[in-house]
TILUM-672394 format. One record per residue (C-alpha): residue number from 1; residue in three letters; y, x negated, z. Coordinates in steps of 0.2 Angstrom, whole numbers, m for minus. Example, Ala and Ser with C-alpha at 12.3 -4.5 7.8 and 13.67 -1.06 7.14 Angstrom:
R   resi   resn      py      px      pz
R      1    ALA     m22     m62      39
R      2    SER      m5     m68      36
***
This chain:
R   resi   resn      py      px      pz
R      1    UNK     461    m365     426
R      2    UNK     451    m382     426
R      3    UNK     447    m389     444
R      4    UNK     453    m404     448
R      5    UNK     441    m421     446
R      6    UNK     432    m425     462
R      7    UNK     429    m442     470
R      8    UNK     414    m445     483
R      9    UNK     419    m459     493
R     10    UNK     408    m469     506
R     11    UNK     410    m483     515
R     12    UNK     398    m492     527
R     13    UNK     391    m507     537
R     14    UNK     372    m514     535
R     15    UNK     364    m529     547
R     16    UNK     366    m543     539
R     17    UNK     346    m548     538
R     18    UNK     345    m531     528
R     19    UNK     359    m534     515
R     20    UNK     349    m541     501
R     21    UNK     335    m525     501
R     22    UNK     349    m514     504
R     23    UNK     359    m519     489
R     24    UNK     344    m518     479
R     25    UNK     339    m500     484
R     26    UNK     357    m494     483
R     27    UNK     360    m499     465
R     28    UNK     341    m495     459
R     29    UNK     338    m480     469
R     30    UNK     353    m471     478
R     31    UNK     366    m471     465
R     32    UNK     353    m471     451
R     33    UNK     348    m457     456
R     34    UNK     363    m449     456
R     35    UNK     370    m452     441
R     36    UNK     355    m449     432
R     37    UNK     347    m434     439
R     38    UNK     363    m424     444
R     39    UNK     374    m418     432
R     40    UNK     393    m420     435
R     41    UNK     392    m434     443
R     42    UNK     404    m444     429
R     43    UNK     402    m463     436
R     44    UNK     396    m472     451
R     45    UNK     402    m491     457
R     46    UNK     399    m501     472
R     47    UNK     412    m514     481
R     48    UNK     410    m527     494
R     49    UNK     427    m530     505
R     50    UNK     440    m545     504
R     51    UNK     451    m537     515
R     52    UNK     447    m524     529
R     53    UNK     430    m513     535
R     54    UNK     417    m507     530
R     55    UNK     410    m521     521
R     56    UNK     403    m510     506
R     57    UNK     409    m494     497
R     58    UNK     403    m483     484
R     59    UNK     416    m474     474
R     60    UNK     408    m460     464
R     61    UNK     419    m448     450
R     62    UNK     414    m430     451
R     63    UNK     418    m418     436
R     64    UNK     424    m407     454
R     65    UNK     418    m406     471
R     66    UNK     407    m393     467
R     67    UNK     394    m404     460
R     68    UNK     390    m408     478
R     69    UNK     382    m389     481
R     70    UNK     372    m390     464
R     71    UNK     353    m388     465
R     72    UNK     353    m404     457
R     73    UNK     362    m414     470
R     74    UNK     355    m404     483
R     75    UNK     336    m407     477
R     76    UNK     340    m426     478
R     77    UNK     346    m424     496
R     78    UNK     332    m414     501
R     79    UNK     319    m427     491
R     80    UNK     327    m440     503
R     81    UNK     325    m433     518
R     82    UNK     308    m424     516
R     83    UNK     299    m437     504
R     84    UNK     309    m453     508
R     85    UNK     305    m470     498
R     86    UNK     299    m485     509
R     87    UNK     315    m492     506
R     88    UNK     324    m478     510
R     89    UNK     315    m476     527
R     90    UNK     318    m496     531
R     91    UNK     339    m497     525
R     92    UNK     346    m478     528
R     93    UNK     343    m477     546
R     94    UNK     353    m494     548
R     95    UNK     369    m490     541
R     96    UNK     383    m494     551
R     97    UNK     402    m486     553
R     98    UNK     398    m474     540
R     99    UNK     413    m466     532
R    100    UNK     411    m454     521
R    101    UNK     424    m441     514
R    102    UNK     422    m427     499
R    103    UNK     440    m427     488
R    104    UNK     450    m418     475
R    105    UNK     461    m427     463
R    106    UNK     481    m424     463
R    107    UNK     487    m438     454
R    108    UNK     503    m430     443
R    109    UNK     497    m428     424
R    110    UNK     479    m434     428
R    111    UNK     472    m442     413
R    112    UNK     453    m442     409
R    113    UNK     449    m457     421
R    114    UNK     434    m469     415
R    115    UNK     433    m484     425
R    116    UNK     439    m499     416
R    117    UNK     428    m514     414
R    118    UNK     440    m526     419
R    119    UNK     443    m518     434
R    120    UNK     436    m532     445
R    121    UNK     446    m526     462
R    122    UNK     448    m509     469
R    123    UNK     463    m506     480
R    124    UNK     460    m493     492
R    125    UNK     476    m486     501
R    126    UNK     473    m472     515
R    127    UNK     490    m467     522
R    128    UNK     493    m450     531
R    129    UNK     511    m442     535
R    130    UNK     514    m434     552
R    131    UNK     512    m414     545
R    132    UNK     531    m413     548
R    133    UNK     533    m426     534
R    134    UNK     521    m420     522
R    135    UNK     531    m414     509
R    136    UNK     543    m429     508
R    137    UNK     527    m441     509
R    138    UNK     520    m432     493
R    139    UNK     536    m432     484
R    140    UNK     538    m451     487
R    141    UNK     521    m456     482
R    142    UNK     522    m446     465
R    143    UNK     539    m449     459
R    144    UNK     542    m467     466
R    145    UNK     525    m476     474
R    146    UNK     514    m472     460
R    147    UNK     523    m473     444
R    148    UNK     531    m491     451
R    149    UNK     514    m498     456
R    150    UNK     507    m492     439
R    151    UNK     517    m502     430
R    152    UNK     513    m519     438
R    153    UNK     504    m531     426
R    154    UNK     486    m530     432
R    155    UNK     485    m513     439
R    156    UNK     476    m503     426
R    157    UNK     474    m487     435
R    158    UNK     482    m478     451
R    159    UNK     476    m461     457
R    160    UNK     479    m451     472
R    161    UNK     465    m439     480
R    162    UNK     467    m426     496
R    163    UNK     451    m424     506
R    164    UNK     441    m408     506
R    165    UNK     431    m415     519
R    166    UNK     430    m431     529
R    167    UNK     446    m442     533
R    168    UNK     457    m450     531
R    169    UNK     465    m433     523
R    170    UNK     474    m446     507
R    171    UNK     466    m460     499
R    172    UNK     473    m468     482
R    173    UNK     463    m480     472
R    174    UNK     469    m493     461
R    175    UNK     458    m503     447
R    176    UNK     464    m520     447
R    177    UNK     460    m534     437
R    178    UNK     461    m548     449
R    179    UNK     463    m551     465
R    180    UNK     478    m564     462
R    181    UNK     489    m547     457
R    182    UNK     494    m544     476
R    183    UNK     501    m560     478
R    184    UNK     512    m561     461
R    185    UNK     530    m556     465
R    186    UNK     530    m542     452
R    187    UNK     518    m532     465
R    188    UNK     527    m539     480
R    189    UNK     546    m531     472
R    190    UNK     538    m517     466
R    191    UNK     529    m509     482
R    192    UNK     545    m511     491
R    193    UNK     561    m499     491
R    194    UNK     572    m491     503
R    195    UNK     563    m476     502
R    196    UNK     545    m484     504
R    197    UNK     552    m492     521
R    198    UNK     556    m475     527
R    199    UNK     539    m467     523
R    200    UNK     532    m482     531
R    201    UNK     539    m476     548
R    202    UNK     535    m458     544
R    203    UNK     515    m463     544
R    204    UNK     502    m455     558
R    205    UNK     489    m468     551
R    206    UNK     489    m484     538
R    207    UNK     475    m493     533
R    208    UNK     473    m502     516
R    209    UNK     458    m510     509
R    210    UNK     454    m523     495
R    211    UNK     434    m522     487
R    212    UNK     429    m533     473
R    213    UNK     416    m522     462
R    214    UNK     398    m529     463
R    215    UNK     390    m513     453
R    216    UNK     390    m512     439
R    217    UNK     391    m531     438
R    218    UNK     407    m539     432
R    219    UNK     403    m546     414
***
């Protein structure tokens, strides 16, 4: 049986005086090394927050979570620590509020995902139900909520993930053409229903972030 696709999703803050060097290092070294040297890293994108925190996020799509145990990836991690570049030494220790999670995709009928070039915005929904309501939560998400949002004009993709390492337990990612989509009547209508109202009352935690893509740069 084919293993589900994986996701490495990291969010962090960085002191303002280091942001320029941080962004250059992340694009040119940290992200590039993984995409160029670790087979199974399918894509890597970086984002800056419009809503929510931390300010920066990186999303790596993986052939499976096993990629993170591969010799190629572990070699990169070892090199970064045993023989760090000057940029790494200046930037990495200054990370703040680092949140790193490893996820497996649980989208019903997943497609061969490729990040859409027109996806300027990433909506990140982190809803976690109380354990006794997990089955109903997943049924709602898979049969009502995800299909409803996927049908909204401007929402290009809708995917769900479950954590194998880190928190929160569930994450949904939506590639969106424009921030204006969230103020549109279609989005505001389709995200609501009696079942959605009930599910919100059954959640243990709820977090929503909206990010704009900063790498690869929007054309």
